[in-house]
C-alpha positions, 0 to 999 in steps of 0.5 A: 187913589181915586183913579184906581178906585174908578178903574176898579169900579169900571172893571167890576161894572163891565164884568157884571154887564158882560156876564149877563146873558139872555135865555130863550125858550123854543116850543114847536110841534113836529109831526112824524109817522098815532093820533092817539091820546086820552080822550081822543076818539076819531073816525079813521081817515085815509089820506095820500102822502105826496112825497117830494123826491128832493131831500131837505136838511135842517139843523138845531143847536142846543145845550148838551144837557138838553134831551136829544129827542127834543133837539131832534124834534126841533130840527124836524120842525124847522125842516118841515116849516122851511119846506112848506111840508106836513111831515118828514119821511125817512128822517136821518139824524147827524149829532155833533157835540162840541164842548157844551153844545150839541147840533142835530142835523136832520135830512129827509123827504118833505111830504104833504097830505092830499086827498083826505077821505073816509075809510072804505071797507077795501082799505081795511086789509091794507091797514091790517097788513101794515101797508097804511100807517097812522100818523104820530104827532110828537108833543111840544117840547121846550128847549132852553138855550142862549138867545141869539 
């Protein structure tokens, strides 16, 4: 009887320990192509974008219930960080869902900003024509998933 009780107790403890899992929270800011927001006033700055000709790829995995936009932002953030870039140009996304897990893979051209300068009168027609773009920064997102 004692041996059966000991084995039962051992099984209960083992199951309790095995069912515990850690959670992690990840938060990143990813840049895409409008630094606009409440309380933000800025003098226009013109900058050149040095785009590399070789594409980079990165993936991020999260729970199915996570926002796809948040998963995409995480994938972009990883791609930009790994490439040592400032922004990802022409990003394309592949989303694969398997059971309760979604994996977002992003592919795009890494680019860095260079030659910052104040706006000049001759730049205004380019802005009006839509040739020059303003930068848009995605707000930090939090994605919950199992800790690796």
